[in-house]
C-alpha angles and dihedrals in degrees: 000000000000117000118241091234090064093049099039096101093049103047091096090050092054094047093047091047091056094044090050086063097047144333112271146164132246102265093046092049090050091052092048092051091050093047096044090051091050089243092301093115125040113183111216117236092241090052092049095049092043087055091049090052093047094046092047093049090053092048095246095120137020128211128215138171116264139175123332123250119193089343095309123114112234122224112224126196131211131188120246130208088264088053092052089051091049090048091055091047092050091048090055091046091051092051091053093046091050091050093051095046092045089058089060097041095048094046094067 
């Protein structure tokens, strides 16, 4: 299992990646992250919703009401143009981070 401190800087990247594919809601995004990571990373609910709040405040995602489940209205999220730009920026950042860390790992 990967610790949340290692993944902290990349939670937004993962969320934006999924929303770039399709609009979704919190629980579904959480399940997709877990599945895509082969159960090696489980994003806590508080972490997920903190990211939603942060991304919405910065204009990277928008929320809207969707279908009801068991009488409760679901909140869906969609990526914006600003979110797509941030996603591209974070992808470039990840590539650079990976290159730097690999230099240390492969030098041992």
